[in-house]
C-alpha positions in Angstrom: 3.9 16.5 8.6 3.7 12.6 8.4 2.2 9.4 10.6 3.9 6.8 12.2 2.4 4.0 14.5 4.0 4.7 18.1 3.5 1.0 19.6 4.8 -0.7 16.7 7.4 1.1 16.0 8.7 0.6 19.3 8.2 -3.5 19.1 10.0 -4.0 15.6 12.7 -1.0 15.6 15.1 -3.0 17.3 14.9 -5.7 14.7 15.0 -3.7 11.6 18.0 -3.0 9.7 18.0 -0.5 6.4 21.3 -2.2 5.1 19.2 -5.4 5.0 15.9 -5.3 3.6 13.9 -8.1 5.1 10.8 -6.6 4.3 9.1 -5.7 0.5 8.4 -2.7 2.2 11.8 -1.7 2.8 12.8 -2.9 -0.6 9.8 -0.8 -2.2 11.6 2.5 -0.6 15.0 1.6 -1.5 14.0 1.5 -5.0 12.0 4.8 -4.9 15.2 6.4 -2.9 17.6 5.0 -5.8 15.4 6.5 -8.9 15.0 9.7 -6.8 18.9 9.9 -6.8 19.6 8.2 -10.0 17.5 11.3 -11.8 18.8 14.1 -9.7 22.7 13.0 -10.4 22.4 11.8 -13.7 19.6 14.0 -15.7 19.1 16.7 -13.3 18.8 19.1 -15.9 15.9 17.2 -17.9 14.3 15.1 -15.4 14.8 12.5 -18.6 14.1 9.5 -16.0 11.5 10.7 -14.0 9.5 11.5 -17.3 10.6 8.0 -19.0 8.9 6.2 -16.1 6.0 8.2 -15.7 2.6 8.0 -16.7 1.1 10.6 -19.4 -1.5 11.0 -22.2 0.4 9.2 -24.4 0.0 6.4 -22.0 -3.5 5.1 -22.2 -3.6 5.0 -25.9 -0.3 3.6 -26.5 -0.4 -0.3 -25.3 3.5 -0.3 -25.8 3.7 2.2 -22.8 1.3 0.7 -20.1 4.3 -0.3 -18.1 3.9 3.1 -17.2 0.7 2.6 -15.2 3.2 0.9 -12.7 6.2 2.8 -12.9 4.9 6.2 -12.1 4.6 5.3 -8.8 8.4 4.7 -8.2 9.8 8.3 -9.4 9.0 11.6 -7.6 9.1 15.6 -8.1 12.4 17.3 -7.3 11.4 18.7 -4.3 12.1 16.3 -1.6 8.9 16.8 0.7 7.6 14.4 -2.3 9.4 11.5 -1.7 9.8 11.8 1.5 6.1 12.3 2.7 5.5 9.0 0.8 7.8 6.9 2.0 7.4 7.9 5.8 4.6 6.8 5.5 5.1 3.7 3.6 7.6 2.7 6.4 5.7 2.9 9.5 2.5 2.2 8.5 3.0 -0.5 5.6 5.2 -2.7 8.0 2.2 -3.7 9.9 0.2 -3.9 6.9 2.5 -6.9 5.2 3.2 -8.2 8.3 -1.0 -8.7 8.2 -1.2 -10.0 4.9 2.4 -11.2 3.9 5.2 -10.0 1.7 4.0 -11.0 -2.0 0.3 -10.5 -1.2 1.5 -6.7 0.0 3.6 -6.4 -3.1 0.2 -7.3 -5.0 -2.3 -5.1 -3.5 0.9 -2.3 -3.5 1.1 -2.8 -7.5 -2.8 -3.2 -8.1 -3.1 -0.2 -6.4 -0.5 1.6 -8.1 -2.6 0.8 -12.0 -5.9 1.0 -10.7 -5.3 5.0 -9.8 -3.3 5.5 -13.1 -5.4 4.1 -15.0 -8.5 5.8 -14.0 -6.7 9.0 -13.8 -5.6 8.3 -17.8 -9.4 7.8 -18.6 -11.5 10.6 -16.5 -8.4 12.6 -18.0 -9.4 11.9 -21.6 -12.7 12.0 -21.1 -13.6 15.4 -18.6 -10.2 17.3 -19.3 -8.8 16.7 -23.1 -5.8 18.0 -23.8 -5.4 22.1 -24.2 -3.6 23.2 -27.6 -0.7 25.2 -26.5 1.5 27.8 -27.8 2.4 26.6 -31.3 -0.1 24.3 -31.7 1.0 21.4 -30.1 -1.2 19.8 -27.2 0.0 20.6 -23.6 1.1 17.4 -21.6 0.0 15.6 -18.5 2.3 13.3 -16.5 1.4 11.6 -13.6 4.3 10.6 -11.0 4.7 9.6 -7.2 3.3 6.5 -5.0 0.7 8.6 -3.1 -2.3 6.8 -4.5 -0.9 3.0 -3.2 0.3 4.7 -0.1 -3.3 6.1 0.6 -4.1 2.4 0.3 -1.7 1.2 2.2 -2.7 3.5 4.9 -6.2 3.2 4.7 -6.1 -0.8 5.1 -3.9 -0.1 8.1 -6.6 1.9 9.4 -8.8 -0.6 8.5 -7.9 -3.4 10.4 -5.9 -1.1 13.3 -9.0 1.5 13.8 -8.2 2.1 17.7 -4.3 2.1 17.0 -2.8 5.1 18.6 -0.7 7.0 16.0 2.2 9.9 16.1 1.6 13.0 14.0 4.9 14.5 13.5 6.8 17.6 13.5 4.4 17.8 16.3 3.5 14.6 18.9 0.1 14.7 18.9 -1.3 11.4 19.6 -4.6 10.6 17.4 -6.3 7.0 16.9 -6.2 5.7 13.3 -9.7 6.2 12.2 -9.5 9.7 12.8 -6.7 9.8 10.4 -8.7 8.1 7.9 -11.8 10.3 8.3 -9.5 13.2 7.7 -7.5 11.6 5.1 -10.9 10.6 2.8 -11.7 14.8 3.8 -9.2 16.2 2.4 -8.8 14.3 -0.5 -12.5 15.0 -1.4 -12.3 18.4 -1.0 -9.3 18.7 -3.1 -10.5 16.9 -6.0 -13.7 19.3 -5.4 -11.7 22.7 -5.6 -8.6 21.5 -7.4 -6.1 23.6 -5.4 -2.2 22.8 -6.5 -0.8 20.2 -8.9 -2.1 17.1 -6.7 -3.8 14.1 -8.5 -6.7 13.8 -5.3 -8.2 11.6 -8.0 -5.7 8.9 -7.8 -4.9 9.2 -3.8 -8.9 8.5 -3.7 -8.7 5.8 -6.1 -5.9 4.0 -4.1 -8.6 4.3 -1.3 -11.2 3.2 -2.7 -9.7 -0.2 -3.6 -8.1 -0.7 -0.2 -11.6 -0.5 1.4 -12.8 -3.1 -1.5 -10.0 -5.3 -0.8 -10.9 -5.5 2.9 -14.4 -5.6 2.6 -15.2 -8.1 0.5 -11.7 -10.0 1.9 -10.2 -10.3 -1.6 -6.7 -12.5 -2.2 -4.8 -11.8 -5.4 -2.9 -14.6 -5.4 -3.8 -15.6 -8.8 -1.4 -12.7 -10.1 1.7 -14.5 -8.2 1.3 -17.1 -11.0 -2.3 -19.3 -10.1 -3.9 -16.9 -12.9 -5.5 -20.4 -14.6 -6.4 -22.1 -11.1 -7.8 -19.5 -8.8 -10.8 -17.1 -9.3 -10.1 -13.8 -9.6 -10.3 -11.7 -6.2 -11.7 -15.0 -4.6 -12.9 -14.6 -1.0 -11.1 -15.6 1.9 -12.6 -19.1 3.3 -13.9 -18.3 6.9 -11.9 -20.9 9.1 -12.6 -21.3 12.8 -10.8 -23.2 15.2 -13.9 -25.3 17.4 -12.2 -25.8 20.6 -14.8 -25.7 23.6 -12.1 -25.4 26.5 -10.4 -22.4 24.2 -10.2 -19.8 27.1 -8.3 -17.2 25.5 -10.1 -15.9 22.7 -7.4 -13.4 21.6 -5.0 -16.2 20.9 -8.0 -18.2 18.8 -9.1 -15.2 16.9 -5.5 -15.0 15.7 -5.2 -18.5 14.9 -8.1 -18.2 12.9 -6.7 -15.3 10.8 -2.9 -17.5 10.4 -5.2 -20.5 9.2 -6.9 -18.1 6.9 -3.3 -16.8 5.4 -2.0 -19.7 4.9 -5.0 -20.9 2.9 -4.7 -17.7 0.9 -1.6 -16.9 0.2 0.9 -20.4 1.6 2.7 -21.4 4.7 5.4 -19.2 3.3 3.8 -15.8 3.9 3.9 -16.2 7.6 6.2 -14.0 9.6 8.3 -15.6 12.6 5.7 -13.9 15.1 3.1 -15.8 13.5 4.9 -19.0 13.5 5.6 -18.4 17.1 1.6 -18.0 17.4 0.9 -21.3 15.8 3.5 -23.1 18.0 2.3 -21.6 21.0 -1.4 -22.3 20.1 -0.4 -26.1 19.6 1.7 -26.3 22.6 -1.7 -25.0 24.8 -4.0 -27.3 22.9 -1.9 -30.6 23.4 -1.7 -29.4 27.4 -5.3 -29.2 27.8 -6.5 -32.4 25.9 -3.8 -34.2 28.3 -5.1 -32.1 31.0 
């Protein structure tokens, strides 16, 4: 079972090509699939590639392994359902989120969400679930893999930005509002974290969703992670730019232009999509026409 945005998919599918990774979402999917195939083809018996990149109980206490707090999110279990479900959610909902925030800001959100989830998992495991001594006197090992935490964060960002968007559950074609999906996702993971059924890191999912909510609620920007560390404030708030045009009748266009201007301020003009550039051009022509009138 998965989720896709019916209207967004209908609008964008004609311009999408899997052979040309034009979006960060497609690039991330290709990396995940490549590592999944590499592990299955090159190390099918030992899963050496997966375990090398996975976060473990050793990662937190060994700074030389801290890169695993990110790489764990790019490898998955042998069962194809694990990677398939994650990548479907990322593909169908992530593109709308990327279009909203921009290619590089989306990547920063994705990677930070991965890191937040894995660090919280490692710390909470060390405090509340210490290693058990297995047979032979050696401690049992724990590993964390999968993009679920970051994908859950992406889903929540979609829900918060497009709460009334109609989504489709499949394989059963049931239309449902995005906000309902968000509520169900949160309830399912909270119950899972309490009951602890299955070998699922529900805490990582909840951490990803919590970070996504805080990012949205506080209007954060992660631009400082892209090289602006010394001149930008951490998690700086986006300024509330507004268009003041008393003769503007199309309020939806004005609100969209406001959003695009905020995006330019926080992420730069290069982050704009073709659709956003067309919107600015249309607004500029309309404004000039009104002034001449």
